[in-house]
N, C-alpha and C positions, 0 to 999 in steps of 0.2 A: 217122164219118169212121173210116177203118182207119189202122191205125199204120205209120209207114212200115218199110219194110224194113230192118232194122239191120246195119251191117256195121262187126264188133269186130275191129278191129287191134290186137294186144298185142304191143307193142314199140316203140320209137321211133328205130331205129338206123336202119341203111342200108335194109335190106328193108320196115320198117314205116314210116319217112317217105316213100321214095318209091314204095311203093304208094299209100300215101292221095293222096299229090301228085297222081298220075296217075291217082287213082279220081275226086279231085275233079273232074279236068279232063274226064275220060271221062262222067261223070253229073253234068255240069253242070246241065242241063235239071231231071233228078230232083232234085236237090237244092234247087233252087229252087222247085220244085212242091212238096216235101217229102214225097215217096213213098219217100225214100233218106234214110238217117241211117250216117255215118260216124264212129264213136268209138273213139279210139286212146287205149289204156291203156299209160303210160309211168313209168318211177319217174324221169324226169328232165324238167324242162321244153324238152330241147334234143337233136339229136341232133350227138354228137361224131364229127370226122373223121378217127381214129383215126390215119389215115398222116402225119398231122403232129403229132402225139403227142411224137414225137421232137426238131422245132424248138421247140415249147413248151418243150419240158425245157430246151434248149439256149437259149433267150431269142429265136431269130430270128422267132418269131411271138407275139404277144400271145395269153393263152389264150382271151378271148373271142372271137376269130378264128378259133378252132378248132371251135368250136359253133355250130350252128344254131338257132335259137330256132323252135321246131316250132308257137308260137299263130301268128306273122308268116306261116310258109311253108302251113302249113296252116290257112287262114281261113275254109275252108268245112265243116272238120273240129270234132268235139266231144274237148276235147283232156281226159283225167283222169289227174291226176298219182299215182299209185298202182301198186302191184302184184296182179297176179293169182296168186291161192295155189293154185287148183285151178278143172277145168274138166269139165265132164259133156257131152259133146257130143249123148249120146243125148237131155239134156233140152234143149240148146241154152242151157247156162246157164252163168256163169262166176263165180265168186267170188271179189270183190278187196278191198282195201283201201286207203284213201286218207288224207290228210294229215287229211281233216276227219273220218273216222272212228276214227282214233288218239284225235283230239283229245276227241271224242264222248264215246269209250268204251262205243261200241254196239255193236264187232266188224264184220265184215266185210259187205257186200253183194251181193245177187246180181243180175247184170246178164244178160239176156236176148238173143239176138241170132239172127241168120238166116244170113248170112255170118261165118264165123270167117277170118282170118288170123293164125297163128301166126309171131313173127317176133322172139321175145325176145331172140335172140342167143347169146352164150357166156357164159361166166366164167372166173376162171383155175381151172386143174386143178392142184392143188397135191396133195403125197403126202404121207405121215406123216413128213417128216425132223423129228428133235426140233430145237425152240426155231423151227422155220420162223415158226409162227402167231406167236411172240411178238417177232421181229425181221424179218422178211422184209420185202419193198417190194412191191405190185405194180403193173404198168405198163399198164392199159386204161382208164384214163379221165382225163380232162384235170385233177382234183384230183391223181390219184397223180404224173400227169407233172412238176404244177409240185412239188408238195409235195417229189418226188425231187430237183427242181434244188434248192430250199430245203435241202435237207437235205446236198448235197455241198457247197454254200459253206460252210454250217454247221460241215462237217466241217473244211473247213480253216481256218476260225476258230479253231475247236479246237486243230488242230495248231498252227499259228500262235502260239496262247498257252499252251500247255501246258509244262510244265516235267518231265514225264514222257515218256522217251523210247518205252515203249509204247503208252501211250494215243495218242500220235502217229503211232507206224505202223499202229495199228489204225484212226486216224482217217483215215487217205491210203490206205489197200485199200480198193478198193471191188472186190465181186464179182457178177456178174452170171449167174445161170444160166438157158440156154436160147440155142441158138446159131439159132432163126429170126429174123423181121423185126424183132419187137419188141424182143429181146434185143440184137442185132447194131446196129441202127439206135439205140438208146437210147444203149447203152453209145459207140457210134462219137460220139455228136452231143455227148454229156457230156464224153468225154475232152477234145473239141475246145474246149468252152466251159471246161472246169476249167484246162487247160493254157494258155487266153489269160488266164484268172483270176489266177495264181499270178505274173502278172507285177507284181500289185498288193501281192504281200506280200513285204515284206522276207525272210523266213525259209524259205518255199516256195518250191521251185523244181520245174520239171516233172518231173525226172526223181525227185522225193521221192515222185509218184504212182504205185500200183501198181494197174492195173486189169487183172481177171482174166477170162476169158470161158469160163465151164463149159457143155458140150456131150457129151450122150451118147451122141451117133452119132459116125461117124467122119468127119463132114462138116458144114460151116455153111452157110445159104440154100440149102438145097437146091431152093428153086423157080426159082433164076437158072442151076440147073446144076453139074455137078462142077469145069468149068473156072474158070468165074468165081468159085465158091466157094472155090477154091485160090487163087485170086487174091486175093481179100477177106483169107483167112487171112493171106497176105503183106503186106499193103498192115497189117493191124492188128499183125501181129508188127513190121512197121518202124516202127512210133510207140510198141514198147515195152510194148504190152498181150500180157499172158500169154494165149494160147488154148489151153485145155487138150480135147482130144478125147478121145472114148471114157472120159469122166471123169464122176462124179455126185456131187452133193450129198447127203453121208451125215448131217452134222450141224451147226446152227449156235449150239448150246446156248454159254450163258456168251459170246456175242459171238466164236465161233471158227469157222470154218468148216473143218470136217472133209472133205475129199474122199477119193474112193475110192481115189487113188492112194497114200493115207497122207500129204497133206500137210494139215498145221494151218494156216491162217491167221487169225492175230486180225483181225478188221474190224468195224466197226460196221455198215457199208452190206452187204445180200445183197438184191438185185434178182430176182425170179423170174418169169420169163417161158417158162417151160417146157411152155408149151401151154395150151389150153383145152378146156373141154366142155361141153356143152349146159346151158342155164338149167335150174335144178332145175325149173321150171313145168311142164316136157314131162311127166316123171314123175309129175306130180299130175292126169292127164288117162286119158282111156279110150280115147285114137289109139293106132294100133298104132305103135312104135320098132322099131329095129335094135339091133344087140348094143352100137353104142355111144351109144345113148340118143337117135339123133336120129330126126326123124318118118319115117317108110316114103312116099316120094312118087311120084307117075308124072311122066311125061314132063310132063305139062299144068300140074305145081305142086301139083297135088290129093292130101291125103292118102290112102293106099290105104284101100280096103273102108271109107270112106262117104263122104257128100256135104256137099256145103257148108262142107267145112274145106280150107283151103288154106296152105301154107307154103312157105320160103324162104330162103335165107342158111344161117347156121351151125345154125339149128335143124332145117333137112330134109337129108334125103338123096335128091338128084335123081339121077336114072341121067343118065349123058353121053352122048346119043345121037351126038355125032359122033366119038367114039374108037373104035367099033366092036368094042368089048371087051366082052363080056356079063356085067352085074353092077357096073362102073365106074360110079364117082359122079363127080359135081362137085366139085371142090375146094372146101373153105369158107371163101373167101375174098371181098376187096372187089369184087374184077372179076366174079365171078359174082352176087352179090347186087343190085349194082345194075341187071344186065341181066336176072335173075330179077323182080325189082321190075317192072321194065316190062310183062315178060309177065305176071304173075301179076294185077296191075292189069286187061289188057285179058282175060283168062279170065275175071273176076269178074265185068265188064261184061256180056261175053259170054254167061255162064251166066243172068244173069238177064235176058237180051233172048232167052234160046234158041237163038244162034246158035252157031256149032260153035268148038271150043277149038283153041289153037295148042300146038304143043311147043317148049318150051325147046329151044333150039341154040345153042351158040356153043363154038368151039373156042378151047382157051387161048392166049392170043396173047404170054405171056412175062411177065415181072416185071421191076421196078428197086427198087433198094436203093441207100439214101443209105449213105455211111461217114463222115460228118461234111461241114465245110464244103469245097466244089469236090472231093471224092471221092465214087466209087458205082460201082455195077455192075450191069449191064442185059443182060438176054436176052430180045430181041423180036421176031417176027417172025423167028427163026432168028438172027439177027444178036449178034453180041456186041460191047457196051461196055464199058469201064472207065474210072476217073477222072474227068476235065472231062466230056466229052460224057455219059456215063452219070449224071451229078449234076444236067447239066442238064437231060436227059430225064426224070430223077427228079420235078422241079421243075414241069415243063412239063405233063407227065402228070397231077398232083397239081391242079396249078392248074386244069386244064379239068376235074376230076372235082370238085372240092367244089361244093358246091350254092350256088348264088343268085350272081347279078353282084355284087350286094354283098360278099360276099365274097370274089370272086375279086379285086376292085378294093384291096379292105384288105391282102389277103396279100400282093398284090404292090406295095404301096405299102411295106408293112414290109420286104419284103425290099429293095426300091432304097434304104431308109433306111438299112438294115442295113449295105448295102453304102458309104456315105457315111462312117458314123460310126462308132464305137468300139462294142462289145458293152455290154451293160447287165450289171452283175456283183453286183448287190444281191440279197439273201437276204431274202425277206417271209414268214419262216417264223410269224410272229406273227398271219398272218391265219389261221392254222388254230386261233389260241386268243381270237378278236379282244374276249372280255371278259375276259380274264386281268387288266390293267392296273386296269379297273374294279372287278373283285371283290376285289383288293390293296386297290385305294383306299377299298371299302366296307366292310371287314373292320374289325371293333372292335379298338382298339389292346392290345398284349399286354399281361398285366397281369404286372407285375413287384411284385406286393405291397405291404404299406402303405408310403408314404412316408415319411421322417422328418420330426415335426412340428418346425418352425422354432420 
């Protein structure tokens, strides 16, 4: 018996999940016959729908409805929870570690493959800012989003109970670095949530909360255009949010955010959303990368210079054939990633059967962004919207894009219920340390020395 042709998918995000999903449909007969095997290696057993992270942080959506379980969706694929450390494409091997290899202590394992799909996504792009590693908070995962929600409410608890005015001011000052989608939407949703939550504190008023957005360029939300970006700034400043353009974070040591304009802000919250970079595994391959560390790809989504290697999404530098500009690449965003995954799966199936490949061609249709409950901006198909219509379009678009009917129904139900009932304002920070109370109870009692005899 011959071994089945193995398709190795590295990553379970947008591209990884959608590519594997379409492959298991395209290759249904081959999978059933055992001539093809699809293996997905991913650090998490779920795909995170990142556009919903700000709403999850604000409590509008339950965290479990922001993620899609891969084992349920990819029921014909083999799912390995682990990380690929390096790839030798010349030998068609990938070195990876799983939860089992860590427990066994035997080191990584070598996995051979016939076709390679690289879709590891991206990681936060940090800068050597003093104190950032110690005090910064990211916003790329559902764990970070919920952790940030708990953190914001805990800071309000601290401010409400402290007698130290300096500690109170620092607790109620929230600094967000990065004026892209992640930073603006996270700040806007959390500010909305915190302003609502303040009504339940006897000594914390909305005007006591200080929100600062730090952006190094001269505008925010560049994807929605200059006009809508200016509207977003006016909307945020109208809510008493301090938007600092052409400003950088130079230090956040000792819980003091020092900005390039000389401002010093004592704060216990620095949220870093200043861009992303390709996943480190790309540098541990023998494949061709561009100057930004992304894989050089053709319009067919094949990696340049080799055969049987494919990529899309954040990891891939894909030429934009619709722009008419030589050298222009598709933006690394979710809109392209989902559509690229469809073409990528079809091209892999075509390659296996000897059929011609299809070029990826999709003109960018625009962007939508939420600025909190009932507020937003949009620039779609040349039309500009703001306020409630843009917010409604934002929700409608992402509801249509979140995978599976199950998730769509649950998210819609939660939105409906949140419109009928009051917001949840509970912090569950103890979830991050679930064994803390038991460890305290199981610890031996303190030794206070010999007790006096009676």
